[in-house]
C-alpha positions in Angstrom: -117.0 128.7 48.6 -119.2 126.4 50.6 -122.5 127.2 48.4 -120.2 125.5 45.0 -118.8 122.9 46.9 -122.2 121.5 48.1 -123.8 122.5 45.2 -121.4 120.7 42.7 -122.0 117.2 44.9 -125.6 118.1 44.2 -125.1 118.4 40.2 -123.0 115.5 40.4 -125.6 113.4 42.1 -128.5 114.4 40.2 -126.9 115.0 36.4 -127.6 111.4 36.5 -131.5 111.6 36.2 -131.6 113.3 33.6 -134.6 112.9 31.0 -133.5 114.7 28.4 -131.7 114.0 25.3 -128.1 115.4 26.0 -124.9 115.0 25.4 -122.5 116.6 27.9 -119.0 115.7 27.2 -117.8 118.6 25.9 -119.1 120.5 28.8 -116.0 122.1 29.8 -117.2 124.2 33.2 -121.0 124.2 34.8 -122.6 127.1 36.4 -121.4 126.0 39.7 -117.6 126.7 38.8 -119.2 130.7 38.4 -121.3 130.5 41.7 -119.1 132.4 43.7 -118.8 135.7 41.1 -122.9 135.1 40.9 -123.8 135.1 44.2 -127.3 136.2 43.8 -128.1 133.6 40.6 -130.5 131.0 42.1 -133.1 128.8 41.0 -136.0 129.4 43.6 -138.7 127.4 45.3 -141.6 128.7 47.2 -142.8 127.3 50.0 -146.1 127.9 51.6 -145.4 126.8 54.7 -148.3 125.4 56.2 -148.7 123.2 53.4 -145.5 121.9 52.4 -144.6 118.6 55.2 -146.0 118.1 58.7 -143.1 116.9 60.8 -145.5 116.1 64.0 -148.6 114.5 63.0 -150.6 118.1 63.9 -151.8 118.5 60.0 -150.0 121.3 59.9 -146.5 122.3 57.8 -143.8 123.4 59.9 -140.1 124.5 59.5 -138.7 120.9 60.6 -140.9 119.4 57.7 -138.9 121.6 55.7 -135.9 121.1 57.0 -136.6 117.1 57.0 -137.4 117.5 53.1 -134.5 119.6 52.1 -132.8 116.7 50.0 -136.2 116.4 48.1 -135.7 120.3 47.2 -132.2 120.1 46.8 -132.9 116.8 44.2 -135.3 118.6 42.5 -132.6 121.1 41.1 -133.2 124.5 43.8 -130.3 126.0 45.0 -132.6 128.7 47.2 -135.9 128.9 49.1 -138.7 131.5 49.3 -140.3 131.1 52.8 -143.9 132.7 52.9 -143.8 134.5 56.4 -143.2 132.1 59.3 -144.2 135.2 61.9 -146.5 135.2 64.8 -149.9 136.1 62.9 -153.7 135.9 63.3 -153.8 135.1 59.9 -153.6 131.8 58.5 -151.5 132.7 55.5 -149.0 134.9 57.8 -149.0 138.3 56.1 -151.2 139.8 59.1 -147.5 140.1 61.6 -148.4 139.9 65.3 -144.9 139.9 65.7 -141.6 140.5 63.8 -138.9 138.7 66.0 -140.2 135.5 66.4 -141.7 132.3 65.1 -145.4 131.2 64.6 -145.9 128.3 67.6 -147.7 126.5 64.5 -144.5 126.5 62.8 -141.9 126.2 65.2 -140.0 128.3 67.1 -136.8 130.5 66.5 -134.4 127.7 67.1 -135.9 125.6 64.2 -135.6 128.3 62.2 -131.7 128.4 62.9 -131.4 124.9 62.6 -133.4 125.0 59.1 -131.1 128.0 57.9 -127.5 126.3 58.8 -128.9 123.3 57.4 -130.1 124.6 54.1 -126.4 126.4 53.9 -124.9 123.4 54.5 -126.4 121.5 51.6 -126.1 124.7 49.1 -129.2 126.0 49.2 -130.0 129.9 50.3 -133.2 131.1 52.2 -135.3 134.2 51.4 -137.6 135.4 53.5 -140.8 137.2 53.5 -140.2 140.7 54.9 -144.1 142.2 55.8 -143.5 146.2 55.9 -146.3 147.7 54.2 -148.7 146.7 56.9 -148.9 144.5 60.2 -152.3 142.7 61.8 -154.4 145.3 64.2 -153.8 142.7 66.9 -150.2 143.2 66.9 -148.8 144.8 70.3 -147.6 148.2 68.5 -151.1 148.5 66.8 -153.0 148.1 69.8 -150.8 150.3 72.1 -151.1 152.6 69.1 -154.5 152.9 68.7 -156.3 156.3 70.5 -152.9 156.9 71.9 -151.3 159.9 70.0 -148.1 159.7 73.2 -147.3 156.0 72.3 -143.7 155.4 70.3 -145.4 152.9 68.1 -147.9 155.8 67.0 -145.9 157.2 64.5 -144.8 153.7 63.0 -148.5 153.8 61.7 -150.5 155.6 58.5 -153.3 157.3 60.6 -153.3 160.5 58.4 -155.6 162.2 61.2 -157.6 159.2 61.0 -159.1 157.4 63.9 -157.6 154.1 62.4 -154.7 153.6 60.3 -155.2 153.4 56.6 -155.3 149.6 55.0 -154.5 148.4 51.8 -155.8 145.3 52.5 -159.0 144.1 54.3 -158.7 141.5 57.1 -157.3 143.6 59.6 -154.2 144.3 58.1 -153.2 148.1 58.9 -150.5 150.1 56.7 -147.0 151.6 58.4 -146.2 155.0 57.7 -142.8 154.5 55.0 -142.2 158.3 55.9 -141.2 157.6 59.8 -138.1 157.9 60.3 -138.5 155.6 63.7 -140.3 153.1 62.0 -137.6 152.8 59.4 -135.3 152.0 62.0 -137.4 149.5 62.8 -137.1 147.6 59.7 -133.5 148.2 59.9 -133.4 146.7 63.2 -135.3 143.3 61.4 -132.4 143.4 58.5 -130.0 142.8 61.6 -131.8 140.3 63.2 -132.6 137.9 60.4 -128.7 138.5 58.8 -127.4 137.5 62.4 -129.8 134.4 61.9 -128.1 133.8 58.7 -131.0 134.9 56.3 -129.4 137.6 53.7 -132.1 137.6 50.7 -135.4 139.5 50.8 -139.2 139.4 49.6 -140.5 142.9 50.2 -144.4 142.1 50.2 -146.5 144.3 48.4 -144.3 147.1 47.8 -146.3 149.1 45.4 -148.8 150.1 48.3 -145.7 151.6 50.5 -146.8 154.9 49.1 -150.4 154.5 47.8 -151.5 155.9 50.5 -154.0 158.9 51.1 -152.0 162.4 51.2 -148.6 160.8 49.8 -147.2 161.3 46.3 -144.6 159.9 44.2 -146.3 156.6 44.7 -143.6 154.3 42.5 -140.3 156.7 42.8 -140.9 157.2 46.4 -140.9 153.4 47.1 -137.7 153.1 45.2 -136.0 155.8 47.2 -137.6 153.7 50.7 -136.4 150.4 49.5 -132.9 151.8 48.7 -132.3 153.0 52.1 -132.9 148.9 53.3 -130.8 147.8 50.2 -128.0 150.3 50.7 -127.7 149.6 54.5 -127.7 146.0 53.8 -125.1 146.1 51.6 -122.9 148.8 53.5 -123.5 146.3 56.4 -123.5 143.0 55.5 -121.9 142.9 51.4 -123.2 142.6 47.6 -124.6 138.9 48.7 -127.5 140.4 50.0 -130.4 140.8 48.0 -133.9 142.4 47.4 -136.5 141.2 45.2 -139.8 143.5 45.5 -143.4 142.3 45.0 -144.8 145.2 42.5 -147.6 143.2 41.5 -148.6 145.0 38.4 -149.0 143.2 34.6 -147.6 146.2 33.0 -143.6 146.8 33.5 -143.8 150.1 33.0 -143.7 150.7 36.5 -140.9 148.3 37.8 -137.8 150.5 36.5 -138.8 153.0 39.3 -138.8 150.2 42.1 -135.3 149.3 40.4 -133.7 152.3 42.0 -133.6 150.4 45.1 -134.5 146.9 44.5 -131.9 144.2 43.3 -134.8 142.6 41.5 -138.8 143.0 40.9 -141.1 140.1 40.6 -141.8 139.6 36.5 -145.6 139.9 36.1 -145.0 141.1 33.2 -142.9 138.0 31.9 -145.3 135.6 33.6 -148.4 136.9 31.2 -146.4 137.2 28.6 -145.3 133.3 28.3 -148.8 132.6 29.6 -150.4 134.2 26.9 -147.6 133.7 24.0 -146.6 130.3 24.8 -149.2 128.8 26.9 -152.5 130.1 24.6 -150.8 130.4 21.7 -152.0 134.4 21.4 -149.6 136.5 19.0 -147.4 134.1 20.0 -144.8 135.3 17.1 -143.9 138.2 19.4 -142.9 136.3 21.9 -139.3 136.6 21.9 -139.2 140.8 20.4 -141.5 141.5 23.3 -139.3 139.9 25.6 -135.9 141.5 24.1 -137.8 144.9 24.5 -138.0 144.0 28.2 -134.8 142.9 29.1 -133.1 146.1 27.5 -135.5 148.2 29.2 -134.6 146.3 33.2 -130.6 146.6 31.8 -131.3 150.0 31.1 -133.0 150.6 34.7 -130.3 148.7 36.1 -127.1 147.6 34.7 -126.7 144.0 35.2 -130.7 143.5 35.8 -131.7 139.8 37.4 -135.0 138.8 36.3 -137.3 137.3 38.6 -139.6 135.5 36.9 -142.1 132.9 37.7 -145.5 131.4 36.1 -147.6 131.1 39.8 -147.3 131.8 43.0 -149.9 132.0 46.4 -151.8 135.2 44.9 -153.0 133.4 41.4 -154.2 130.4 40.2 -152.3 127.1 39.8 -150.8 126.9 36.0 -153.1 123.6 35.3 -156.3 126.3 35.5 -154.6 128.8 33.5 -152.9 126.8 30.6 -155.9 124.0 30.1 -153.7 121.9 27.2 -150.7 119.8 28.8 -148.6 119.7 26.0 -148.5 123.8 26.1 -147.9 123.8 29.8 -145.0 122.1 29.7 -143.6 124.0 26.8 -144.1 127.3 28.9 -142.7 125.5 31.9 -139.6 124.9 29.6 -139.7 128.5 28.5 -139.7 130.4 31.8 -136.7 128.1 32.9 -134.5 128.8 30.0 -135.2 132.7 30.2 -132.6 134.8 32.1 -133.1 135.6 35.6 -133.9 133.8 38.7 -136.9 131.4 37.9 -139.6 131.0 40.7 -140.8 127.8 41.1 -144.1 127.3 43.5 -144.3 124.5 45.9 -146.2 121.7 43.5 -146.0 123.6 40.7 -144.0 120.5 39.1 -146.8 118.2 40.6 -149.3 120.0 38.4 -151.2 120.4 40.9 -154.8 122.1 40.6 -155.6 125.6 42.5 -158.0 128.0 41.6 -159.6 130.6 44.2 -163.2 130.8 45.4 -165.4 133.4 46.6 -166.0 132.6 50.1 -167.0 129.0 49.7 -168.3 127.2 53.1 -165.5 124.3 53.7 -166.8 121.5 56.0 -165.0 121.1 58.6 -162.8 124.6 58.2 -164.9 127.5 57.3 -165.1 130.4 54.7 -162.3 129.8 52.5 -160.8 132.0 49.4 -157.5 131.6 48.6 -156.6 129.0 50.6 -157.7 126.1 47.0 -154.0 128.1 45.5 -153.0 126.7 48.9 -153.4 123.2 49.7 -151.0 120.2 50.8 -148.0 119.3 49.2 -148.5 115.6 47.5 -146.1 113.4 49.5 -148.7 110.7 49.8 -147.4 110.0 53.5 -148.0 111.5 56.8 -146.0 114.5 55.7 -148.8 115.5 53.9 -150.3 118.4 55.4 -154.7 118.5 56.8 -155.2 121.9 57.9 -157.4 122.3 54.9 -159.6 119.8 53.3 -158.2 119.6 49.6 -160.7 118.3 47.7 -159.3 119.2 43.9 -156.0 116.7 43.7 -157.2 113.6 45.0 -156.6 112.0 42.0 -153.3 114.1 41.1 -150.4 111.5 41.4 -148.3 111.9 44.6 -144.4 113.2 44.5 -142.6 109.3 43.9 -145.0 108.3 41.3 -144.4 111.3 39.6 -140.9 111.2 39.8 -140.9 107.4 38.5 -142.7 108.9 35.5 -140.6 110.1 32.9 -143.7 112.4 31.6 -144.8 113.7 34.5 -144.2 117.5 34.7 -142.0 116.7 37.6 -139.2 116.0 35.2 -140.0 118.8 33.0 -139.1 121.3 35.7 -136.2 118.5 37.3 -134.6 118.2 34.1 -134.4 121.7 33.1 -133.4 123.2 36.8 -130.5 120.7 36.1 -129.4 121.9 32.8 -129.5 125.2 34.3 -127.5 124.4 37.0 -124.8 122.7 34.1 -124.6 125.4 31.6 -123.9 128.6 32.7 -125.2 130.0 29.5 -128.6 128.8 31.0 -127.7 130.1 34.6 -126.3 133.6 33.8 -126.5 134.4 30.2 -127.6 137.2 28.3 -130.9 137.2 25.3 -130.4 137.9 22.0 -133.3 136.9 19.6 -132.7 134.0 17.2 -132.3 135.3 13.2 -135.2 132.9 11.8 -137.9 133.7 14.3 -141.5 133.3 12.6 -144.8 132.7 13.3 -144.4 129.2 14.6 -141.1 129.3 15.6 -139.6 131.7 18.5 -136.2 131.5 19.6 -133.1 132.7 21.3 -129.7 132.9 22.2 -128.1 132.9 25.7 -124.4 133.9 26.2 -122.3 133.9 29.1 -118.5 135.1 29.2 -116.4 135.6 31.9 -112.6 136.0 31.5 -111.4 134.2 28.5 -114.5 131.7 29.0 -117.4 131.8 26.7 -120.7 129.8 26.1 -123.4 130.0 23.5 -126.5 128.2 24.1 -129.6 128.2 21.4 -133.1 127.6 22.4 -135.9 126.9 20.0 -139.6 126.7 21.0 -142.3 125.6 18.3 -145.1 127.1 19.4 -147.2 125.3 17.0 -149.6 122.4 17.2 -147.8 121.1 14.1 -144.6 119.8 13.3 -141.7 121.8 12.4 -138.5 120.8 10.7 -135.2 122.8 12.2 -131.9 122.7 9.6 -129.2 121.3 11.5 -126.6 124.2 12.2 -122.9 122.7 12.0 -120.5 121.9 14.8 -124.1 122.3 17.1 -124.7 119.9 19.6 -128.3 119.0 20.8 -128.6 118.9 24.7 -132.5 118.5 24.5 -134.9 117.8 21.8 -134.1 117.1 17.8 -134.3 119.2 14.6 -137.1 117.4 13.8 -139.7 119.5 16.3 -142.9 117.8 16.9 -145.9 120.3 18.5 -145.3 122.3 21.5 -141.5 121.4 21.4 -138.4 122.7 22.5 -134.7 122.4 20.8 -131.9 123.6 23.1 -128.7 123.7 20.7 -125.1 124.0 22.6 -123.9 126.5 19.7 -120.5 127.3 21.1 -117.8 126.8 24.3 -114.3 128.1 24.0 -112.0 128.7 26.1 
């Protein structure tokens, strides 16, 4: 109940800031009226902790910096935050964990984490943590005790497979755990207990497709799904249905996803990301945009009835959107398309500012050293002393900061803000299903989103003009324009409230 009340307060404050053309007088209910019966639907904001907000002047983002800026995240329209790893680590990105039960000193303390979780909860914002259980750092005390010591209680945690050193799915001193080992699985359950007790009930499983992708193991996908199921069943049996696991299956083909849905509540939709980039952002085979999505959603529903998709356009492992869709109008339409599709959208911090971020291969950076993915993970543009300085960012020196963009109604910030708020306002956009529009053609691609609960039904029609020429949509009797206009411009979107009934 607290989450719905807090989010309702947020919605009332922020709706007045929306810049879309809308007529909301006829709205009977908002999404927040149904959040208690759909607790695993959220608008996510992904934060790379080291780069988001510095609270103590050391140039490094930290947990207190996130807590101090929860009002920004709430007003933006996010209802949940995905935190990249906060554990002690000998890697700047945090995925080489050296202690699963503590916080990196750069980011704060366990008390700071607890304070953030509680403060976010008070504002109706959930926290999702990165759970890195495919591998640890080779500097983890478990591994240092296990190497060359078969009698160590931690030797069986790792996948040695007869070798001197444990198998590594990734370079950089990351050594893999043994997913078949009962002692390690018990350790993972201890981790889950520890963080649920701290107030975190949502987990992102890093590198899930590598769990069983090791020499000598079979059934890579099926066994990974069953492995995840053991942890998800443990969560739900002990802590309820509000717990949630989304698995990272970094594969642009969706054929592997159903196996992981044996145990996962959701998987990150790399297929959908690429589909939006190609069909909407680059206008490649655009006439298939909706039909391919329709097939995808049907397949996922068969694999996981009630499936909640995890759609995104960028994250810390891929180049930012500005590099992949260079046409600014098409880029904004791709963002609108992502935010109007079913499931939970994940917005990578800084994308709302149209930040630049392109991986480079081993470039020497003055004052830092050799850099690779760091270029995708640079400082959020606060324009003040909150801005981090751990990595010298030369890509975004000319990009307006967040406050400039908040005051510019043509900015990318307002695209994200408008449609995240629209999802909170319209239940069909937050929870609804997906049905293709009957008049789709080469340029016009549309779909209905319908939500029904008890005696309440709402239907919204979304139409995208995926073309560089204007297009006139025939007006629909009784429909209310939520966003856009029937006389659509190039790369335009029209959102219509078709029906709402008790």
